[in-house]
C-alpha positions, 0 to 999 in steps of 0.5 A: 470469501476473505482475500489473503494477498501476499505481502510482497504484493501490498509492499509493491503496491505501496511503493508504486502508489507512493511514488507514482511510477513502477520504475522508481518503486522498483528501483527502491525495492531492489527488483525489475519493474516487470516483477512490480507490474506483475504483482500489481496485475495480480493484486488487481485481478485477485480483487477484481478492481483497478487500483491505478489509472494509467496515463502514459508512464505515470499512475494515479490511484482509483478510489479503491487504490486510495483506500487500500493505500491508506489501509497499507500504509497504516498497517505497515506503519503499525507493524514497524512500531511493534516487533512481532511476538513483543508484549512490549507497548508499540513505539510512539509516533515520531516526529518523521511521522507528523510529516507524512501525509494525512488522509481525510475526507470520504476515504478515511475508513478504519481497517476494513476486513475485506475489500469488495 
């Protein structure tokens, strides 16, 4: 059965995965840390996997979290380059994109249709 996650949950997840802290992600998103934590919990429950390893106040991604982070980051990047409903070609990557982390190795998957 396909999973249809809430886009806000994915945005919150992406911010936490990138910053490594719920409080930093919450400040960036302009919401409370509790709201971010709740969305993360819902994602983990919805997919039945842990996305983060928690140690003190710092979070690190599990293997499933890495996969979701790669997919989410890629999807958000594609969406931001091409306005919805536009027939114009997607914008070419900018020089800033070259500075973004590039993931290589065994977790380099292309657009999975659903997570386990």
